[in-house]
Residue frames as a rotation matrix with the C-alpha (Angstrom) as fourth column:
PRO 1
-0.657 -0.734 0.172 -6.35
-0.599 0.646 0.473 8.93
-0.459 0.208 -0.864 16.64
SER 2
0.611 0.792 0.000 -7.72
-0.634 0.490 -0.598 6.46
-0.474 0.365 0.801 14.13
ASP 3
0.432 -0.416 0.800 -6.59
0.420 0.878 0.229 3.57
-0.798 0.238 0.554 11.98
LYS 4
0.751 -0.112 0.651 -5.72
0.604 -0.285 -0.745 6.16
0.269 0.952 -0.146 9.30
ARG 5
0.879 -0.343 -0.333 -3.26
-0.023 -0.726 0.688 8.04
-0.477 -0.597 -0.645 11.50
MET 6
-0.039 -0.968 0.249 -0.10
0.386 0.215 0.897 6.74
-0.922 0.131 0.366 9.83
PHE 7
-0.074 0.078 0.994 -1.43
0.997 -0.009 0.075 7.66
0.014 0.997 -0.077 6.40
VAL 8
0.902 0.401 0.159 -2.33
0.387 -0.915 0.115 11.16
0.191 -0.043 -0.981 7.58
LEU 9
0.552 -0.786 -0.278 1.19
0.006 -0.330 0.944 11.55
-0.834 -0.523 -0.177 9.00
ALA 10
-0.267 -0.659 0.703 2.71
0.739 0.329 0.588 10.42
-0.619 0.677 0.399 5.70
ALA 11
0.320 0.468 0.824 0.53
0.886 -0.456 -0.085 12.90
0.336 0.757 -0.560 3.78
ALA 12
0.977 0.020 -0.214 1.50
0.121 -0.875 0.469 15.70
-0.178 -0.484 -0.857 6.17
LEU 13
0.156 -0.988 -0.015 5.19
0.207 0.018 0.978 14.91
-0.966 -0.155 0.207 5.75
LYS 14
-0.255 -0.195 0.947 4.80
0.940 0.181 0.290 14.83
-0.228 0.964 0.137 1.99
ALA 15
0.627 0.591 0.507 3.02
0.676 -0.737 0.024 18.20
0.388 0.327 -0.861 2.17
GLY 16
-0.026 -0.786 0.618 6.03
0.206 -0.609 -0.766 19.69
0.978 0.108 0.178 3.95
TYR 17
0.886 0.309 0.347 5.13
-0.277 -0.249 0.928 19.55
0.373 -0.918 -0.135 7.64
THR 18
-0.167 -0.978 0.121 8.23
-0.660 0.020 -0.751 19.52
0.732 -0.205 -0.650 9.82
ILE 19
-0.308 -0.052 -0.950 8.98
0.476 0.856 -0.201 16.92
0.824 -0.514 -0.239 12.46
ASP 20
-0.970 -0.102 -0.221 8.67
0.243 -0.461 -0.853 19.59
-0.014 -0.881 0.472 15.15
ARG 21
-0.579 0.815 -0.018 5.27
-0.799 -0.563 0.211 20.74
0.162 0.136 0.977 13.87
LEU 22
0.037 0.593 -0.804 3.96
-0.286 0.778 0.560 17.18
0.957 0.210 0.198 13.77
TYR 23
-0.615 -0.302 -0.728 5.27
0.578 0.455 -0.677 16.59
0.536 -0.838 -0.105 17.27
GLU 24
-0.957 0.280 0.077 3.43
-0.274 -0.782 -0.559 19.70
-0.097 -0.556 0.825 18.50
LEU 25
-0.258 0.925 -0.281 0.20
-0.886 -0.110 0.450 18.48
0.385 0.365 0.848 16.89
THR 26
0.413 0.461 -0.786 0.38
-0.346 0.877 0.333 14.79
0.843 0.135 0.521 17.84
LYS 27
0.381 -0.433 0.817 2.91
-0.909 -0.011 0.418 14.37
-0.172 -0.901 -0.398 20.68
ILE 28
0.985 -0.175 0.002 4.23
0.168 0.943 -0.286 11.35
0.049 0.282 0.958 18.77
ASP 29
0.457 -0.880 -0.131 7.90
0.261 -0.008 0.965 10.83
-0.850 -0.476 0.226 19.59
ARG 30
0.515 -0.319 -0.796 10.24
-0.728 -0.653 -0.209 12.68
-0.453 0.687 -0.569 17.21
TRP 31
-0.578 -0.753 0.315 12.31
-0.495 0.630 0.598 9.51
-0.649 0.190 -0.737 16.71
PHE 32
-0.242 0.588 0.772 9.27
0.566 0.732 -0.380 7.74
-0.788 0.345 -0.510 15.27
LEU 33
0.742 0.541 -0.395 8.30
0.055 -0.637 -0.769 10.78
-0.668 0.549 -0.502 13.19
GLU 34
0.032 -0.824 -0.566 11.81
-0.835 -0.333 0.437 10.87
-0.549 0.459 -0.699 11.72
LYS 35
-0.712 -0.212 0.669 11.49
0.064 0.930 0.363 7.21
-0.699 0.301 -0.649 10.71
MET 36
0.288 0.902 0.321 8.17
0.605 0.088 -0.791 8.05
-0.742 0.422 -0.521 9.04
ARG 37
0.592 -0.123 -0.797 9.84
-0.465 -0.859 -0.213 10.97
-0.659 0.496 -0.566 7.23
LYS 38
-0.497 -0.863 -0.095 12.54
-0.625 0.280 0.729 8.69
-0.602 0.421 -0.678 5.82
ILE 39
-0.489 0.412 0.769 9.96
0.515 0.848 -0.127 6.15
-0.704 0.334 -0.626 4.62
THR 40
0.598 0.784 -0.168 7.86
0.384 -0.464 -0.798 8.87
-0.704 0.412 -0.579 3.02
ALA 41
0.280 -0.588 -0.758 10.91
-0.690 -0.673 0.267 10.46
-0.667 0.449 -0.595 1.37
TYR 42
-0.737 -0.587 0.334 11.94
-0.222 0.678 0.701 7.13
-0.638 0.443 -0.630 -0.13
TYR 43
-0.055 0.802 0.595 8.46
0.718 0.446 -0.535 6.55
-0.694 0.398 -0.600 -1.52
THR 44
0.718 0.265 -0.643 8.62
-0.129 -0.858 -0.498 10.00
-0.684 0.440 -0.582 -3.14
LEU 45
-0.290 -0.897 -0.334 11.98
-0.698 -0.041 0.715 9.02
-0.655 0.440 -0.614 -4.68
LEU 46
-0.655 0.105 0.748 10.36
0.362 0.913 0.189 5.86
-0.663 0.395 -0.636 -6.08
GLU 47
0.418 0.909 0.005 7.52
0.499 -0.224 -0.837 7.93
-0.759 0.352 -0.547 -7.56
ASP 48
0.409 -0.357 -0.840 10.11
-0.626 -0.780 0.027 9.84
-0.664 0.514 -0.543 -9.61
LEU 49
-0.744 -0.665 0.062 11.20
-0.452 0.570 0.686 6.58
-0.492 0.482 -0.725 -11.28
ASP 50
0.477 0.786 -0.394 9.50
-0.876 0.462 -0.139 4.26
0.073 0.411 0.909 -13.68
GLN 51
0.840 -0.093 0.535 10.14
-0.159 0.900 0.405 0.55
-0.519 -0.425 0.741 -13.55
THR 52
0.801 -0.571 0.181 12.74
0.425 0.330 -0.843 0.64
0.421 0.752 0.507 -16.34
LYS 53
0.120 -0.771 0.626 14.86
-0.321 -0.626 -0.710 2.95
0.939 -0.116 -0.322 -14.15
LEU 54
0.782 0.209 0.587 14.35
-0.621 0.179 0.763 0.94
0.054 -0.961 0.270 -10.96
SER 55
-0.068 -0.924 -0.377 17.85
-0.702 0.313 -0.640 -0.36
0.709 0.222 -0.669 -10.16
HIS 56
0.049 -0.056 -0.997 18.80
0.425 0.905 -0.030 -3.38
0.904 -0.422 0.068 -8.09
GLU 57
-0.843 -0.465 -0.271 19.88
0.445 -0.319 -0.837 -1.02
0.303 -0.826 0.475 -5.29
ASP 58
-0.663 0.674 0.325 16.61
-0.671 -0.728 0.141 0.97
0.332 -0.125 0.935 -5.42
LEU 59
0.229 0.800 -0.555 14.54
-0.430 0.595 0.679 -2.20
0.873 0.083 0.480 -5.27
LEU 60
-0.183 -0.384 -0.905 16.59
0.619 0.670 -0.409 -3.76
0.764 -0.635 0.115 -2.48
ARG 61
-0.975 -0.203 0.089 16.41
0.075 -0.681 -0.728 -0.57
0.208 -0.704 0.679 -0.40
ALA 62
-0.319 0.935 0.156 12.64
-0.786 -0.353 0.508 -0.37
0.530 0.039 0.847 -0.89
LYS 63
0.353 0.418 -0.837 12.26
0.041 0.887 0.460 -3.95
0.935 -0.196 0.296 0.34
GLN 64
-0.510 -0.621 -0.595 14.59
0.646 0.180 -0.741 -3.29
0.567 -0.763 0.310 3.30
ILE 65
-0.878 0.264 0.399 12.48
-0.402 -0.860 -0.315 -0.28
0.260 -0.437 0.861 4.29
GLY 66
-0.736 0.593 0.326 9.42
0.082 0.556 -0.827 -2.52
-0.671 -0.582 -0.459 4.22
PHE 67
-0.201 0.681 -0.705 7.55
-0.888 -0.431 -0.163 -1.72
-0.415 0.593 0.691 1.01
SER 68
0.159 0.355 0.921 5.56
0.125 0.918 -0.376 -4.53
-0.979 0.175 0.101 -0.57
ASP 69
-0.739 -0.363 0.568 5.92
0.560 0.138 0.817 -5.34
-0.375 0.922 0.102 -4.26
LYS 70
0.129 0.894 0.428 2.46
0.980 -0.181 0.083 -3.84
0.152 0.409 -0.900 -4.74
GLN 71
0.706 0.083 -0.703 3.44
0.364 -0.895 0.259 -0.54
-0.608 -0.439 -0.662 -3.08
ILE 72
-0.381 -0.900 -0.214 6.61
0.112 -0.274 0.955 -0.34
-0.918 0.340 0.205 -5.15
ALA 73
-0.554 0.240 0.797 4.61
0.827 0.271 0.493 -1.06
-0.098 0.932 -0.349 -8.30
ARG 74
0.572 0.818 -0.055 2.16
0.814 -0.575 -0.083 1.71
-0.099 0.002 -0.995 -7.49
ALA 75
0.435 -0.476 -0.764 5.03
0.099 -0.818 0.566 4.17
-0.895 -0.322 -0.309 -6.96
VAL 76
-0.598 -0.784 -0.165 6.84
-0.130 -0.109 0.986 3.29
-0.791 0.611 -0.037 -10.21
LYS 77
0.092 0.771 -0.630 3.62
-0.852 -0.267 -0.451 3.03
-0.516 0.578 0.632 -12.23
SER 78
-0.664 -0.321 -0.675 3.87
-0.616 0.747 0.251 -0.68
0.424 0.583 -0.694 -12.89
THR 79
0.507 0.820 -0.266 2.23
-0.509 0.534 0.675 -3.90
0.696 -0.207 0.688 -11.76
GLU 80
0.500 -0.256 0.827 2.87
-0.775 0.295 0.559 -6.04
-0.387 -0.921 -0.051 -8.71
LEU 81
0.853 -0.148 0.501 3.72
0.260 0.952 -0.163 -9.04
-0.453 0.269 0.850 -10.91
ALA 82
0.723 -0.612 0.319 6.25
0.204 -0.251 -0.946 -7.03
0.659 0.750 -0.056 -12.95
VAL 83
0.325 -0.602 0.730 7.99
-0.843 -0.533 -0.064 -5.75
0.428 -0.595 -0.681 -9.81
ARG 84
0.632 -0.054 0.773 7.98
-0.484 0.752 0.447 -9.26
-0.606 -0.657 0.449 -8.29
LYS 85
0.905 -0.299 0.301 9.51
0.424 0.642 -0.638 -10.67
-0.003 0.706 0.708 -11.47
GLN 86
0.499 -0.750 0.434 12.22
-0.205 -0.588 -0.782 -7.98
0.842 0.302 -0.447 -11.48
ARG 87
0.386 -0.321 0.865 12.92
-0.922 -0.133 0.363 -8.61
-0.002 -0.938 -0.348 -7.79
GLN 88
0.769 -0.065 0.636 13.26
-0.090 0.974 0.209 -12.36
-0.633 -0.218 0.743 -8.34
GLU 89
0.818 -0.491 0.299 15.45
0.444 0.209 -0.871 -11.89
0.366 0.846 0.389 -11.42
SER 90
0.315 -0.701 0.640 17.63
-0.495 -0.697 -0.519 -9.56
0.810 -0.154 -0.566 -9.32
ASN 91
-0.103 -0.295 -0.950 17.85
0.482 0.820 -0.307 -12.33
0.870 -0.490 0.058 -6.69
ILE 92
-0.709 0.013 0.705 16.34
-0.536 -0.659 -0.527 -10.08
0.458 -0.752 0.474 -4.03
ARG 93
0.144 0.703 -0.697 14.79
0.133 0.684 0.717 -12.50
0.981 -0.196 0.005 -1.57
PRO 94
0.524 0.087 0.847 14.14
-0.745 -0.434 0.506 -12.35
0.412 -0.897 -0.163 2.15
PHE 95
-0.559 -0.704 -0.438 16.20
-0.232 0.640 -0.732 -14.19
0.796 -0.307 -0.521 4.74
VAL 96
0.568 0.717 -0.404 14.74
0.157 0.388 0.908 -16.25
0.808 -0.580 0.108 7.58
LYS 97
-0.523 -0.680 0.514 15.74
-0.396 -0.341 -0.853 -15.02
0.755 -0.650 -0.091 11.03
GLN 98
0.021 0.453 -0.891 15.02
0.619 0.694 0.367 -16.56
0.785 -0.559 -0.266 14.42
ILE 99
0.254 0.139 0.957 13.87
-0.593 -0.760 0.267 -14.79
0.764 -0.635 -0.111 17.57
ASP 100
-0.586 -0.481 -0.653 15.62
0.282 0.634 -0.720 -16.00
0.760 -0.606 -0.236 20.72
THR 101
0.301 0.878 0.371 12.69
-0.141 -0.344 0.928 -15.95
0.943 -0.332 0.020 23.14
VAL 102
0.886 -0.007 -0.464 14.75
0.435 0.358 0.826 -17.11
0.160 -0.934 0.320 26.12
ALA 103
0.806 -0.565 0.178 17.71
-0.561 -0.824 -0.078 -14.72
0.190 -0.037 -0.981 25.67
ALA 104
0.140 -0.794 -0.592 20.20
-0.378 0.509 -0.773 -17.60
0.915 0.332 -0.229 25.36
GLU 105
0.037 -0.079 0.996 19.51
-0.998 0.053 0.041 -18.73
-0.056 -0.995 -0.077 28.95
TRP 106
-0.305 -0.112 0.946 18.90
-0.117 0.990 0.080 -22.26
-0.945 -0.086 -0.315 27.62
PRO 107
-0.991 -0.088 0.098 18.23
0.082 0.172 0.982 -23.78
-0.103 0.981 -0.163 24.20
ALA 108
-0.320 0.922 -0.217 14.87
-0.811 -0.385 -0.441 -22.71
-0.490 0.035 0.871 22.81
THR 109
-0.671 0.131 0.730 12.64
0.238 0.970 0.045 -25.59
-0.702 0.204 -0.682 21.74
THR 110
0.418 0.853 0.311 10.21
0.696 -0.081 -0.714 -23.54
-0.584 0.515 -0.627 19.65
ASN 111
-0.678 -0.628 0.382 11.22
0.719 -0.460 0.520 -21.67
-0.151 0.628 0.764 16.53
TYR 112
0.540 0.705 -0.460 9.78
0.453 -0.703 -0.548 -18.20
-0.710 0.088 -0.699 16.20
LEU 113
-0.454 -0.731 0.510 10.88
0.776 -0.043 0.630 -17.12
-0.438 0.681 0.586 12.75
TYR 114
0.552 0.592 -0.587 10.42
0.121 -0.753 -0.646 -14.05
-0.825 0.286 -0.488 10.61
LEU 115
0.298 -0.400 0.866 11.39
0.954 0.128 -0.270 -12.90
-0.003 0.907 0.420 7.12
THR 116
0.583 -0.153 -0.797 13.54
0.079 -0.966 0.244 -9.85
-0.808 -0.206 -0.552 6.48
TYR 117
0.828 -0.373 0.419 15.35
0.425 -0.070 -0.902 -8.24
0.366 0.925 0.101 3.57
ASN 118
0.580 -0.631 0.516 17.83
-0.717 -0.696 -0.046 -6.81
0.387 -0.343 -0.856 6.11
GLY 119
0.573 -0.420 0.704 19.99
-0.313 0.682 0.661 -9.91
-0.757 -0.599 0.259 6.32
SER 120
0.052 -0.608 -0.792 22.66
-0.997 0.010 -0.074 -11.79
0.053 0.794 -0.606 4.44
THR 121
-0.833 -0.272 -0.482 22.23
-0.263 0.961 -0.088 -15.34
0.487 0.054 -0.872 5.78
HIS 122
0.328 0.922 -0.206 19.45
-0.282 0.304 0.910 -17.56
0.901 -0.240 0.360 7.12
ASP 123
-0.189 -0.328 0.926 19.44
-0.976 -0.042 -0.214 -18.35
0.109 -0.944 -0.312 10.85
VAL 124
0.212 0.339 0.917 18.01
-0.455 0.864 -0.214 -21.83
-0.865 -0.372 0.337 10.21
GLN 125
-0.865 -0.492 -0.094 18.74
-0.351 0.461 0.815 -24.64
-0.358 0.738 -0.572 7.78
PHE 126
0.228 0.939 -0.258 16.21
-0.886 0.090 -0.455 -26.01
-0.404 0.332 0.852 5.31
PRO 127
-0.610 -0.611 0.505 16.92
-0.422 0.790 0.446 -29.74
-0.671 0.059 -0.739 5.01
GLY 128
-0.422 0.524 -0.740 13.81
-0.829 0.107 0.549 -30.55
0.367 0.845 0.389 2.95
GLY 129
-0.727 0.166 -0.666 11.58
0.119 0.986 0.115 -33.59
0.676 0.005 -0.737 3.14
TYR 130
-0.873 0.438 -0.216 8.97
0.175 -0.132 -0.976 -31.93
-0.456 -0.889 0.039 5.35
THR 131
-0.269 0.877 0.398 5.22
0.808 -0.020 0.589 -31.59
0.524 0.480 -0.703 4.91
MET 132
-0.991 -0.089 0.096 4.11
0.037 -0.894 -0.447 -28.05
0.126 -0.440 0.889 5.66
VAL 133
-0.116 0.973 -0.199 0.79
0.980 0.145 0.138 -27.46
0.163 -0.179 -0.970 7.38
ILE 134
-0.761 -0.084 0.643 -0.52
0.151 -0.987 0.049 -23.92
0.631 0.134 0.764 6.99
GLY 135
-0.642 0.513 -0.569 -2.49
0.678 0.033 -0.735 -22.55
-0.358 -0.858 -0.369 9.94
SER 136
0.216 0.877 0.429 -5.57
0.965 -0.260 0.045 -20.37
0.151 0.404 -0.902 9.70
GLY 137
-0.493 -0.456 0.741 -3.85
0.379 -0.879 -0.289 -17.21
0.783 0.138 0.606 10.94
VAL 138
-0.960 0.077 0.270 -5.33
-0.261 -0.599 -0.757 -14.63
0.103 -0.797 0.595 13.28
TYR 139
-0.588 0.806 -0.070 -8.64
0.730 0.492 -0.475 -15.31
-0.348 -0.330 -0.877 14.94
ARG 140
-0.875 0.467 -0.127 -11.68
-0.481 -0.813 0.326 -13.67
0.049 0.347 0.937 13.41
ILE 141
-0.023 0.945 0.328 -15.39
-0.776 0.190 -0.601 -14.34
-0.630 -0.268 0.729 13.30
GLY 142
0.853 0.457 -0.251 -15.87
-0.516 0.672 -0.531 -17.89
-0.074 0.583 0.809 12.03
SER 143
0.464 -0.775 -0.429 -12.21
0.141 0.542 -0.828 -18.87
0.875 0.324 0.361 12.42
SER 144
0.498 -0.207 0.842 -10.83
-0.824 -0.415 0.385 -19.55
0.270 -0.886 -0.377 15.86
VAL 145
-0.164 -0.618 0.769 -9.46
-0.861 0.471 0.195 -22.26
-0.482 -0.630 -0.609 18.12
GLU 146
0.585 0.454 0.672 -11.22
-0.144 0.874 -0.464 -25.02
-0.798 0.175 0.577 16.19
PHE 147
0.929 -0.300 -0.218 -9.02
-0.217 0.035 -0.975 -24.31
0.300 0.953 -0.032 13.16
ASP 148
-0.025 -0.939 0.343 -5.90
-0.975 -0.052 -0.214 -24.49
0.219 -0.340 -0.915 15.32
TRP 149
0.020 0.111 0.994 -7.19
-0.578 0.812 -0.079 -27.85
-0.816 -0.573 0.080 16.58
CYS 150
0.942 0.320 0.097 -7.73
-0.090 0.520 -0.849 -29.04
-0.322 0.791 0.519 13.00
ALA 151
0.520 -0.826 -0.218 -4.12
-0.636 -0.205 -0.744 -28.14
0.570 0.526 -0.632 12.18
VAL 152
-0.237 -0.582 0.778 -2.88
-0.945 0.325 -0.044 -30.01
-0.227 -0.745 -0.627 15.26
GLY 153
0.452 0.497 0.741 -4.95
-0.301 0.867 -0.398 -33.05
-0.840 -0.043 0.541 14.24
CYS 154
0.957 -0.148 -0.250 -3.44
-0.231 0.135 -0.964 -32.89
0.176 0.980 0.095 10.76
LEU 155
0.104 -0.984 0.142 0.09
-0.894 -0.155 -0.421 -32.72
0.436 -0.084 -0.896 12.22
ARG 156
-0.097 -0.098 0.990 -0.56
-0.762 0.648 -0.011 -35.69
-0.640 -0.756 -0.137 14.50
GLU 157
0.796 0.452 0.403 -1.85
-0.095 0.751 -0.653 -37.81
-0.598 0.481 0.641 11.63
LEU 158
0.767 -0.575 -0.285 1.10
-0.418 -0.112 -0.901 -36.91
0.486 0.811 -0.326 9.41
ARG 159
-0.158 -0.853 0.498 3.53
-0.975 0.055 -0.214 -37.78
0.155 -0.520 -0.840 12.20
ARG 160
0.262 0.336 0.905 1.69
-0.505 0.846 -0.168 -41.07
-0.822 -0.413 0.391 12.79
LEU 161
0.980 0.106 0.171 2.42
0.099 0.485 -0.869 -41.77
-0.175 0.868 0.464 9.10
ASN 162
0.282 -0.958 -0.045 6.12
0.718 0.179 0.672 -41.06
-0.636 -0.222 0.739 9.82
ARG 163
0.378 -0.137 0.916 6.11
0.711 -0.591 -0.382 -37.79
0.593 0.795 -0.126 7.89
LYS 164
-0.591 -0.566 -0.575 8.28
0.779 -0.585 -0.225 -34.93
-0.209 -0.581 0.787 9.07
THR 165
0.378 0.845 0.378 6.15
0.872 -0.462 0.161 -31.83
0.311 0.269 -0.912 9.57
ILE 166
-0.867 -0.461 -0.191 6.43
0.498 -0.821 -0.278 -28.11
-0.029 -0.337 0.941 9.95
MET 167
0.215 0.965 -0.148 3.63
0.967 -0.232 -0.108 -25.79
-0.139 -0.120 -0.983 11.04
VAL 168
-0.878 -0.374 0.298 3.37
0.423 -0.899 0.118 -22.23
0.223 0.229 0.947 9.73
ASN 169
0.226 0.967 -0.120 0.85
0.913 -0.167 0.372 -20.01
0.340 -0.194 -0.920 11.45
TYR 170
-0.807 -0.339 0.484 0.48
0.135 -0.903 -0.408 -16.35
0.575 -0.264 0.774 12.28
ASN 171
0.374 0.924 -0.074 -1.66
0.299 -0.044 0.953 -16.18
0.878 -0.379 -0.293 15.35
PRO 172
-0.509 -0.634 0.583 -0.55
-0.301 -0.504 -0.810 -13.93
0.807 -0.587 0.065 18.18
GLU 173
0.339 0.742 0.578 -3.33
-0.855 -0.014 0.519 -15.42
0.393 -0.670 0.630 20.33
THR 174
0.992 0.100 0.076 -1.71
-0.121 0.922 0.369 -18.87
-0.033 -0.375 0.926 20.62
């Protein structure tokens, strides 16, 4: 196993390895291997298109599967900006969904939100008038708790100035 394992699996599937053969070699659950096969097959379908033949349905499905604009662009021999422009002109945008961390036992006080193209409505409203503070993201060398503290300090000062705030951060550590 290595950090390249998923890419090796995708290459093996593209080369014609069966799910059963990959299971024998890796002992990775067949359910997961089948999901990988479907993703790989769709990427191959995209590679047979060029951007002028990329339909609304093709683009939406690619986003629902989880491909980035850059990955789609690479498959259809285009650029990330061109695919992004086509996606926006086709009104293909993600929806905001909320994770219920307390399983509806009581009202959750913290919003854990994510973006998905597999939705038709937002789970939250966007009233506007907020100042967004962007967090530093995952911890790494040179960026840690002190940056979280800086963001908290910024939020406190904005609230002291009677500004409505929202914090956006991706940090599984906190």
